[in-house]
N, CA and C atoms as an extended XYZ file, in Angstrom:
216
Properties=species:S:1:pos:R:3:atomname:S:1:resname:S:1:resid:I:1 pbc="F F F"
N      -199.273      -74.706      -24.135 N   MET     1
C      -197.999      -74.037      -24.251 CA  MET     1
C      -197.934      -72.921      -23.214 C   MET     1
N      -196.804      -72.864      -22.514 N   LYS     2
C      -196.578      -71.812      -21.534 CA  LYS     2
C      -195.441      -70.926      -22.038 C   LYS     2
N      -195.623      -69.624      -21.935 N   ILE     3
C      -194.634      -68.660      -22.398 CA  ILE     3
C      -194.170      -67.828      -21.209 C   ILE     3
N      -192.862      -67.653      -21.097 N   GLU     4
C      -192.292      -66.786      -20.075 CA  GLU     4
C      -191.246      -65.896      -20.732 C   GLU     4
N      -191.052      -64.709      -20.171 N   VAL     5
C      -189.980      -63.826      -20.615 CA  VAL     5
C      -189.054      -63.594      -19.431 C   VAL     5
N      -187.771      -63.891      -19.613 N   ASP     6
C      -186.774      -63.625      -18.584 CA  ASP     6
C      -186.362      -62.160      -18.720 C   ASP     6
N      -186.890      -61.328      -17.851 N   ARG     7
C      -186.645      -59.889      -17.927 CA  ARG     7
C      -185.177      -59.535      -17.731 C   ARG     7
N      -184.449      -60.371      -17.032 N   GLU     8
C      -183.025      -60.121      -16.824 CA  GLU     8
C      -182.229      -60.324      -18.111 C   GLU     8
N      -182.703      -61.218      -18.968 N   LEU     9
C      -181.998      -61.511      -20.217 CA  LEU     9
C      -182.408      -60.599      -21.368 C   LEU     9
N      -183.621      -60.127      -21.366 N   CYS    10
C      -184.149      -59.348      -22.493 CA  CYS    10
C      -183.311      -58.091      -22.721 C   CYS    10
N      -182.915      -57.896      -23.985 N   THR    11
C      -182.097      -56.740      -24.357 CA  THR    11
C      -182.834      -55.788      -25.298 C   THR    11
N      -184.126      -55.903      -25.389 N   SER    12
C      -184.975      -54.980      -26.147 CA  SER    12
C      -184.748      -55.005      -27.658 C   SER    12
N      -184.292      -56.118      -28.188 N   VAL    13
C      -184.096      -56.234      -29.629 CA  VAL    13
C      -185.446      -56.247      -30.342 C   VAL    13
N      -186.445      -56.821      -29.731 N   ALA    14
C      -187.838      -56.825      -30.192 CA  ALA    14
C      -188.100      -57.714      -31.405 C   ALA    14
N      -187.262      -58.709      -31.648 N   THR    15
C      -187.585      -59.641      -32.726 CA  THR    15
C      -188.845      -60.420      -32.397 C   THR    15
N      -189.091      -60.654      -31.121 N   CYS    16
C      -190.319      -61.363      -30.728 CA  CYS    16
C      -191.549      -60.566      -31.144 C   CYS    16
N      -191.484      -59.257      -30.989 N   VAL    17
C      -192.597      -58.389      -31.374 CA  VAL    17
C      -192.768      -58.384      -32.892 C   VAL    17
N      -191.648      -58.380      -33.609 N   ALA    18
C      -191.716      -58.376      -35.070 CA  ALA    18
C      -192.316      -59.664      -35.611 C   ALA    18
N      -191.984      -60.791      -34.983 N   VAL    19
C      -192.462      -62.097      -35.459 CA  VAL    19
C      -193.869      -62.398      -34.955 C   VAL    19
N      -194.146      -62.095      -33.702 N   ALA    20
C      -195.449      -62.420      -33.096 CA  ALA    20
C      -196.035      -61.169      -32.418 C   ALA    20
N      -196.450      -60.187      -33.201 N   PRO    21
C      -196.919      -58.920      -32.629 CA  PRO    21
C      -198.219      -59.005      -31.843 C   PRO    21
N      -198.969      -60.072      -32.033 N   ASN    22
C      -200.212      -60.231      -31.274 CA  ASN    22
C      -199.971      -60.872      -29.912 C   ASN    22
N      -198.766      -61.404      -29.709 N   THR    23
C      -198.420      -62.074      -28.459 CA  THR    23
C      -197.513      -61.214      -27.582 C   THR    23
N      -196.541      -60.536      -28.197 N   PHE    24
C      -195.537      -59.784      -27.443 CA  PHE    24
C      -195.602      -58.299      -27.739 C   PHE    24
N      -195.178      -57.510      -26.756 N   GLU    25
C      -194.965      -56.085      -26.923 CA  GLU    25
C      -193.867      -55.677      -25.953 C   GLU    25
N      -193.338      -54.481      -26.131 N   LEU    26
C      -192.347      -53.963      -25.197 CA  LEU    26
C      -193.041      -53.070      -24.186 C   LEU    26
N      -192.623      -53.186      -22.919 N   ASP    27
C      -193.209      -52.346      -21.874 CA  ASP    27
C      -192.516      -50.982      -21.848 C   ASP    27
N      -192.814      -50.177      -20.856 N   ASP    28
C      -192.260      -48.831      -20.754 CA  ASP    28
C      -190.742      -48.827      -20.584 C   ASP    28
N      -190.192      -49.946      -20.126 N   GLU    29
C      -188.745      -50.069      -19.952 CA  GLU    29
C      -188.072      -50.678      -21.182 C   GLU    29
N      -188.858      -50.982      -22.208 N   GLY    30
C      -188.313      -51.583      -23.418 CA  GLY    30
C      -188.067      -53.073      -23.286 C   GLY    30
N      -188.678      -53.700      -22.298 N   ILE    31
C      -188.529      -55.136      -22.066 CA  ILE    31
C      -189.766      -55.849      -22.607 C   ILE    31
N      -189.537      -56.995      -23.234 N   ALA    32
C      -190.647      -57.767      -23.802 CA  ALA    32
C      -191.581      -58.269      -22.710 C   ALA    32
N      -192.862      -58.170      -23.001 N   ILE    33
C      -193.891      -58.735      -22.132 CA  ILE    33
C      -194.887      -59.482      -23.006 C   ILE    33
N      -195.638      -60.346      -22.368 N   ILE    34
C      -196.666      -61.115      -23.068 CA  ILE    34
C      -197.970      -60.335      -22.960 C   ILE    34
N      -198.481      -59.895      -24.093 N   LYS    35
C      -199.749      -59.161      -24.052 CA  LYS    35
C      -200.940      -60.090      -24.251 C   LYS    35
N      -200.737      -61.199      -24.981 N   ASP    36
C      -201.794      -62.189      -25.171 CA  ASP    36
C      -201.132      -63.528      -25.513 C   ASP    36
N      -201.109      -64.475      -24.567 N   PRO    37
C      -200.422      -65.747      -24.814 CA  PRO    37
C      -201.015      -66.569      -25.957 C   PRO    37
N      -202.193      -66.214      -26.406 N   LYS    38
C      -202.823      -66.919      -27.527 CA  LYS    38
C      -203.018      -65.986      -28.718 C   LYS    38
N      -202.260      -64.895      -28.735 N   GLY    39
C      -202.414      -63.890      -29.778 CA  GLY    39
C      -201.983      -64.355      -31.159 C   GLY    39
N      -201.011      -65.253      -31.197 N   ASP    40
C      -200.533      -65.821      -32.456 CA  ASP    40
C      -200.571      -67.338      -32.318 C   ASP    40
N      -200.465      -68.042      -33.444 N   ASP    41
C      -200.475      -69.501      -33.365 CA  ASP    41
C      -199.174      -70.001      -32.738 C   ASP    41
N      -199.195      -71.228      -32.239 N   GLU    42
C      -198.063      -71.782      -31.501 CA  GLU    42
C      -196.779      -71.817      -32.321 C   GLU    42
N      -196.877      -72.119      -33.606 N   ALA    43
C      -195.681      -72.162      -34.459 CA  ALA    43
C      -195.044      -70.777      -34.555 C   ALA    43
N      -195.860      -69.752      -34.664 N   THR    44
C      -195.350      -68.382      -34.750 CA  THR    44
C      -194.719      -67.964      -33.429 C   THR    44
N      -195.343      -68.324      -32.314 N   ILE    45
C      -194.791      -67.985      -31.006 CA  ILE    45
C      -193.444      -68.681      -30.806 C   ILE    45
N      -193.355      -69.945      -31.188 N   LEU    46
C      -192.087      -70.658      -31.084 CA  LEU    46
C      -191.031      -70.010      -31.978 C   LEU    46
N      -191.411      -69.631      -33.179 N   GLN    47
C      -190.477      -68.959      -34.088 CA  GLN    47
C      -189.991      -67.640      -33.473 C   GLN    47
N      -190.875      -66.921      -32.815 N   SER    48
C      -190.471      -65.660      -32.191 CA  SER    48
C      -189.477      -65.912      -31.058 C   SER    48
N      -189.701      -66.970      -30.286 N   ALA    49
C      -188.759      -67.318      -29.218 CA  ALA    49
C      -187.403      -67.681      -29.807 C   ALA    49
N      -187.413      -68.420      -30.892 N   GLN    50
C      -186.167      -68.824      -31.538 CA  GLN    50
C      -185.446      -67.630      -32.157 C   GLN    50
N      -186.169      -66.566      -32.471 N   SER    51
C      -185.552      -65.382      -33.062 CA  SER    51
C      -184.841      -64.503      -32.033 C   SER    51
N      -185.112      -64.726      -30.760 N   CYS    52
C      -184.505      -63.915      -29.701 CA  CYS    52
C      -183.008      -64.225      -29.602 C   CYS    52
N      -182.154      -63.213      -29.776 N   PRO    53
C      -180.710      -63.469      -29.773 CA  PRO    53
C      -180.141      -63.860      -28.413 C   PRO    53
N      -180.890      -63.627      -27.337 N   VAL    54
C      -180.385      -63.949      -26.000 CA  VAL    54
C      -181.217      -65.024      -25.296 C   VAL    54
N      -182.123      -65.668      -26.045 N   ASN    55
C      -182.989      -66.727      -25.491 CA  ASN    55
C      -183.741      -66.279      -24.242 C   ASN    55
N      -184.280      -65.072      -24.292 N   ALA    56
C      -185.022      -64.546      -23.146 CA  ALA    56
C      -186.448      -65.083      -23.064 C   ALA    56
N      -186.916      -65.745      -24.116 N   ILE    57
C      -188.272      -66.292      -24.125 CA  ILE    57
C      -188.186      -67.790      -23.901 C   ILE    57
N      -188.865      -68.243      -22.862 N   ILE    58
C      -188.876      -69.655      -22.507 CA  ILE    58
C      -190.242      -70.224      -22.842 C   ILE    58
N      -190.232      -71.291      -23.630 N   ILE    59
C      -191.475      -71.952      -24.044 CA  ILE    59
C      -191.479      -73.360      -23.454 C   ILE    59
N      -192.571      -73.719      -22.804 N   SER    60
C      -192.757      -75.060      -22.251 CA  SER    60
C      -194.044      -75.645      -22.808 C   SER    60
N      -194.078      -76.976      -22.892 N   ASP    61
C      -195.316      -77.615      -23.342 CA  ASP    61
C      -196.299      -77.694      -22.180 C   ASP    61
N      -197.465      -78.242      -22.433 N   ASP    62
C      -198.514      -78.299      -21.412 CA  ASP    62
C      -198.139      -79.173      -20.218 C   ASP    62
N      -197.157      -80.053      -20.398 N   ASP    63
C      -196.701      -80.906      -19.299 CA  ASP    63
C      -195.547      -80.283      -18.523 C   ASP    63
N      -195.136      -79.067      -18.918 N   GLY    64
C      -194.060      -78.380      -18.223 CA  GLY    64
C      -192.675      -78.659      -18.773 C   GLY    64
N      -192.583      -79.463      -19.842 N   LYS    65
C      -191.284      -79.754      -20.448 CA  LYS    65
C      -190.847      -78.556      -21.287 C   LYS    65
N      -189.639      -78.072      -21.015 N   GLN    66
C      -189.133      -76.911      -21.740 CA  GLN    66
C      -188.816      -77.279      -23.181 C   GLN    66
N      -189.375      -76.489      -24.096 N   ILE    67
C      -189.177      -76.680      -25.535 CA  ILE    67
C      -188.081      -75.755      -26.048 C   ILE    67
N      -188.103      -74.506      -25.581 N   HIS    68
C      -187.113      -73.519      -26.005 CA  HIS    68
C      -186.764      -72.619      -24.846 C   HIS    68
N      -185.502      -72.253      -24.658 N   PRO    69
C      -184.351      -72.819      -25.360 CA  PRO    69
C      -184.161      -74.277      -24.976 C   PRO    69
N      -183.494      -75.033      -25.852 N   PRO    70
C      -183.296      -76.449      -25.555 CA  PRO    70
C      -182.531      -76.633      -24.250 C   PRO    70
N      -182.948      -77.605      -23.482 N   VAL    71
C      -182.279      -77.927      -22.219 CA  VAL    71
C      -181.092      -78.825      -22.557 C   VAL    71
N      -179.952      -78.445      -22.038 N   LYS    72
C      -178.733      -79.227      -22.328 CA  LYS    72
C      -178.535      -80.311      -21.317 C   LYS    72
């Protein structure tokens, strides 16, 4: 699983931190960053991405296929 944060989209709501606190934190600018990509289990990380109101967290599988947000 690959995790990315789109810094341009992040609005500092921090639901990702609330759901997966071992994986995400906010930096000095209040933008989400990945502190440990394996800090939480994959289901929790996916749930945290889904909790983001602006879809700033992009999750891809090991083959590079985007899982979240869904590709239209």
